[in-house]
Structures are given as C-alpha cells and as structure tokens.
C-alpha positions, 0 to 999 in steps of 0.5 A: 514429425509422427513417432512410433508407437510402441506397445509393450507386452507384444510380440511383433509379427515372424520376420526372416532373420536378420544380421542384429539377430545373427549376432544374437544367436551367435553370442548365447549359442555356448550357452544354448549347447551347456543348457540343452547338453548339445553340439549343434554343428549347425545354429543357423536363426531362420526367423525370429519376434521380438517384443519391447519390454521395460529394460530392453527387448525379448526375443523369439527365435526359431534357430535350425540346427541340422536335417530335418530338426530346430530349436526355439530359443527365448531370448533377454536382451538388455544393456547387460548381458544377453540371456537364454529365458527358454529353448524349446526343442525338437521342431520343425520348419513349419512350428509356428513360433510362439510364445513359450 
C-alpha cells in the first residue's frame, strides 16, 4: 500500500472551489466583512489553493464579491476556529491566486 507524501510549505495548484471551501467561506464571511469594513451581497469562492502546515492547512481562496470584483483571502484551518490571516482586495477574475 503506497502512502502519499505531504510537502509542507508548498501550495497546491489552483483548483475549482469545492464543498469544503464553500463551507469555509461561509464560516469566515463575517470576519472578512469586519476586516474590510464592507458588506458583500455576493461571496462566492471560485478557486483555491491549499498548503499543509503543522498543524492544519492554509487556504488561499479567490472569492467573487460582485460584478467584476474579486478578493483573495488567506485562511488558516486547524483544530481551533478558522482564522482569516490576510485579505487582498481589488482583484479581477484573471488575477493569479498567489501567496501573499
């Protein structure tokens, strides 16, 4: 039986947002709105990258927040509550999802 190798400190290639990322965004939406001091009518994750860390994971998530506007959020997920680590505003659909 083979085991998968976990490489810490390396983000995955971008992937389409799945149910786990949708749930994660639902959980952190209020924190993001508080930090940015904006109320988003639309808050739809479209892409994400993940990084295994000890403990837990970091997520970079591209979120569509209306019209042609996107934000990138960095979220740490471990055994405690999910934590918004950083936010970049004023992104477009075409902007790459890079670590920040």
